[in-house]
C-alpha positions as CSV (number, residue, x, y, z in Angstrom):
1,M,-1.3,4.1,-6.7
2,L,-0.1,7.1,-4.2
3,I,2.7,6.3,-1.8
4,S,3.2,9.5,0.7
5,V,5.6,9.2,3.3
6,P,6.1,12.7,5.0
7,K,9.3,14.9,5.4
8,K,8.0,15.1,9.1
9,R,8.6,11.6,9.3
10,F,11.9,11.0,7.4
11,K,14.1,13.5,7.5
12,H,16.3,12.1,4.5
13,A,15.5,11.8,0.8
14,V,17.2,8.3,1.0
15,D,14.9,6.8,4.5
16,R,11.8,7.8,2.7
17,N,12.6,6.0,-1.0
18,R,13.4,2.8,0.9
19,V,9.9,3.3,2.9
20,K,8.1,3.8,-0.7
21,R,10.5,0.7,-2.4
22,Q,9.0,-1.7,0.2
23,V,5.5,-0.6,-0.1
24,R,5.2,-0.2,-3.6
25,E,6.8,-3.9,-3.9
26,A,4.4,-5.2,-1.0
27,F,2.0,-3.9,-3.6
28,R,3.5,-5.2,-6.9
29,L,3.8,-8.8,-5.3
30,H,-0.1,-9.4,-3.8
31,K,-2.0,-6.2,-6.7
32,Q,-4.4,-9.1,-7.8
33,L,-6.3,-9.3,-4.1
34,L,-7.6,-6.0,-5.8
35,Y,-7.8,-6.5,-9.6
36,E,-10.0,-9.9,-8.8
37,A,-12.5,-7.9,-6.5
38,L,-12.9,-5.1,-8.7
39,P,-15.2,-5.4,-11.7
40,D,-14.4,-5.0,-15.2
41,N,-14.6,-1.2,-15.7
42,E,-13.7,0.4,-13.0
43,Q,-10.5,1.2,-11.5
44,L,-9.6,1.8,-8.3
45,L,-7.2,4.7,-7.1
46,L,-5.5,4.0,-4.3
47,A,-3.1,6.0,-1.6
48,F,-0.9,4.7,1.1
49,I,0.4,7.3,3.8
50,W,3.0,6.5,5.8
51,L,2.1,7.3,9.2
52,S,5.2,5.5,11.8
53,D,8.4,7.3,12.6
54,E,10.5,3.9,12.4
55,H,12.2,2.2,9.8
56,H,10.0,-1.7,9.6
57,P,11.2,-4.7,8.0
58,S,9.9,-5.3,4.5
59,Q,8.0,-9.0,5.6
60,F,6.1,-6.8,8.3
61,V,4.9,-3.7,6.1
62,E,4.3,-6.5,3.5
63,S,1.6,-7.7,5.7
64,R,-0.2,-4.7,6.5
65,V,-0.1,-4.0,2.8
66,V,-1.3,-7.2,2.0
67,N,-4.0,-6.9,5.2
68,L,-5.1,-3.4,3.8
69,M,-5.7,-4.4,0.5
70,Q,-7.6,-7.4,1.1
71,R,-10.0,-4.9,3.7
72,V,-10.5,-3.1,0.6
73,A,-11.2,-6.0,-1.8
74,E,-14.2,-7.2,0.5
75,K,-15.5,-3.4,0.7
76,V,-15.0,-3.4,-3.2
77,K,-16.7,-6.6,-3.4
78,G,-19.6,-5.8,-1.1
79,N,-20.3,-2.7,-3.1
80,S,-20.9,-4.2,-6.4
C-alpha cells in the first residue's frame, strides 16, 4: 500500500505525516474488506493519493477510506 501526500498540499512534514497516519490507521482497521474479496494466491496493490488542501477529522478520513475499499472489493469480486 502506498500513501502519497504531496508537498504542494501541505508544506510541513508534520502535516503530511498526520494525514498519512490517519489513512494508514483507517486501512489497518478495515483491511478485512479487501482480504475477504481477494481470491487466494492473488495480491492487490493500492495507492492512496491525498488531493485535499485541508485537514479532516480522523472519522471523516476513515469513512472515505472504507468507502474506497468497499468499491475496490466490489470490483475485485466482480472480476473473479
